N, C-alpha and C positions, 0 to 999 in steps of 0.2 A: 664611942658613942652611935646609937641607931640614930640614922639621919631618916630614913625612912623603907616602907617597907610596903608593897603593892600584889593585890593578886591581879596574876596578866590577863588582859583583854584580848581580841581577837587585832583591835588594830595593835595595841603594844607589839605585838612579836612578828607583823608583816611590815609595819612602818616606820613606827617610833614610839619610843615610851613616853606616855603623857604624866607630868610629875606633879603630884597634887600643889596648889598653888602654895599652901600653910609652910612647907617644906624646903619653898625657893631659897630661904635664908640659911639653910644648913648647906646651901652646894658652893660650889664657890662662886667668890663674888664676880659678878659679871662688871663691875666698875665701870657703870655706866654706860655701856655696852648693850648691845641685844643680844651675846652670844662670849662663851667662853668656852677653851678646850680643856678637860682635865683629864689625870688620871687615875684608874680604879686595880684595884691586884684582886686577884679572884682568891678562892680556897688554896690553887694549886700553886700560886706564886705568879699567873701570869699577868703581865702590865696590860690595862686596856685604854685606852684614849675615845674620851666620848668626846661629844658636844652638848650642851646644855643653851638652851637658847629661851627666846622668851618673844611675844606680840612686839613691834615696835609703839604701836597704837591700841590703847582699851586694856583689856582684861591682859595681865601678862603670860596667862598660860603656860607654864616651863615643858619642855618637852625635850628630852634626851636624841638624840640623832645620828650625827656624827659615829659609827661603829659599835651603834646601838644592833642592829644586824647583824654584824658579824660575829657576836657575843650571844646572838639568840641560836643562828646557826650552829655553831661551836658547840653549846650548852645543848642543843634540840630541846629547844625550851616551845611550851606548849600554854596555851589559854590556859587558864586557872592554877599555872604552877606561881609559884611567888619570886618575888626581886626585893633583895635587903640592900643599903645602901649604907656603910658604916661610914664617920669621919673621925679617925683617933689623930692625936698630939704625934708629930713626926719626930721619934726617937733621933734619929739619923741622920738626919740634912737640917740645913735652913730654911726649908720648907716647913710653913706654921701645921701643914694639916698633912695625912694623906690618907685617900678614901679606900675602903673597901668594897668588893661587889661579891653579893652571893646571891646562890642561883638553888631553889629548892623544887621538888618536884612533889606531886600530889600522892599519899599514901589512901590507897581507897579498899574499902572491905565491901564488896555486895552494893557497889557503886556510891559509896558513904564515902566523903572526905573525913579521915581522922586526923590527919596532920601531913606535916612535910619533912622531905629530907633532903639533906644538902646533894647538888648534884656535883 
């Protein structure tokens, strides 16, 4: 099940990934805290550890920080590329869910984006 998809901005690739607030419930539970570490598996089977956090006061504004810039660098992501997070039922261990992460690059012809292809 797709958790969220986002076209990356300059801030997303240089600092942290801003997560749309309406997708916060689809990410790992914060259990009353302001942050939680979680693992996500990419298309090549590599496990990445990310931290999802929210503000302590006011609007939650979730972001993914820890591990995110390493992922960006490894995949050579650029503004305009797309990121997808998926939450799946875990069939192997006692953990309830497993997260997957997929990066996609723009496919352009004559400057027009025709679609995206997995990286």
